[in-house]
Every structure is written in C-alpha cells, then in structure tokens.
C-alpha positions, 0 to 999 in steps of 0.5 A: 796477686792471684787476681793479677796473675789471672788477669795477666793470663786473660789479657794475654789470651785476649790478644788473639785476633779473634778477640777484637772482632767486636770492633768496640770503639769508633776511633780505635781501628781493629788492626794489629797496632799494639795500642789498638789491641791493648785498648780492645783487650782491656775493654773486653775485660771491663777494665777500661771504657769509652764515652757515650758516643762510642769513642775511646779518645786515645789521645785525650789525657787521663786524671790521677783518679781515673788511672787509679780506678783502672789500676784497681779494676785490673787487680780486683775485677769490675766490682765497685768498692764502697766509699772509704776514707783515703787519708788524703785531705783533697779526697774526702770519703764522698769523692766518686773514686774514694773507694778505689783510691783507698784500695790502691793505697792499701795495695801499695800502688799509689801515694800522694803528691806531698802535703797529704794531697793526692790531686785526683783531678790533675792530669797524670804524667807518664812518669807517674803512670809508670811508677804506678804500674811498676808498683802494681807489678811488685817491682818497686825494689828494682826501681829504687835500686835504679835510682828511685823516682822518677828515672829508676821507675821509668827504667824499670818500666822499660826493662820489664816490658811495661813500656814496650811499643811506647816511644820514650824521648828524653828532652834536655828541658824537663818541662817538655820531656816525655816523662813529665808530659801528660799521659794519654788514654791510649798509652795508658791502655798499652802500658797496662796491657803490657804490665798484665801480660808480661 
C-alpha cells in the first residue's frame, strides 16, 4: 500500500499544467480535458504507453490482460515481474502477462470469470474495470455492502471518485448499458488516474 500511496502523490503532482508540456501522443491533445491529462500523467509515470506510430488511440478497447499489466504497474512500478503460475487454465506460465496476472491475483485485485478461466485476451468491460480499481483501492468491503458485483462496485467507484468525469448511462437493456460495454483506453486512463489521486 505504501507504493500505491507514493504513486497517488506522484499522480496528483503530475496533474499540474507544466507536466504535460512534452506533448506525448499524436492523438491526445495537450489541453485541460480530464481524459487527456490522465493519459499524459500516467504515460509520464510509465504506467501506460502508446503505439509505435506515436498514437495512444484512446477510443480503442483494452483487454483484461492489458488492464492487469497497467494495474500492476500502478502498484509496483515499471519493472516487469518474472513469468509465474497464475492458477488459471487459460493463462499458462509462458503467457506474456503471466507474471502480472499472478501478482494481481496475489494483491487481491483480480479474479477469474468462472470455471478456472481468466480470459486474458477478452475485451474488458467497464464494470470489470471498476471492480478492479475498487479492489485496488481496498474498497471491496464497501462495494459488497452496496450489493456486490456489478452494481455495488459501480456505485463505490462513483462515490469514491474513481468514476469522476466518466459519463455513466444505465440503459434498460443490459446488453447495451455502459457497465457491460467494452472499456476504452481513454476511460481506463481517466479512472486509474482518479483512483491514484483520490
């Protein structure tokens, strides 16, 4: 938790206007928009990265494995953990993210999707992202009191500030609702930066 606290302070300090003068990504404006600030802040800290063409692609989707890597870096720094057994049938030790996934399981940030699977290459949903961030903040007890997964975690993300500046629209059809939609790279950056700075 000390490492997370230090990163929270660093992320908050990185929100000053001077921190974004580097103009990092070709498709991320250097403005006062919360999402752009979050992307640039996390990139400066080495928590997130872009593509070889200099873009970040904030509207693209993110996989469960990619999110786990980002979460691990937020709590443990930029070093890459060694490959490790994950306990999931679909994430063998030779998987590129096995060390990160094993570490995040140990930290209590992630769990599987049932039947001893993690689905590392599946698109991450907004509700899964919020659950991971709520767990990272140590707020899972509050989320369970509010009804558990998924709505209790979404409410806790809202009340704790993790979801600040995220437009959450609940649709009647669960298949088209915000919570079940695939999370975007930009929204993930914003939620993670919120989690680290609050």
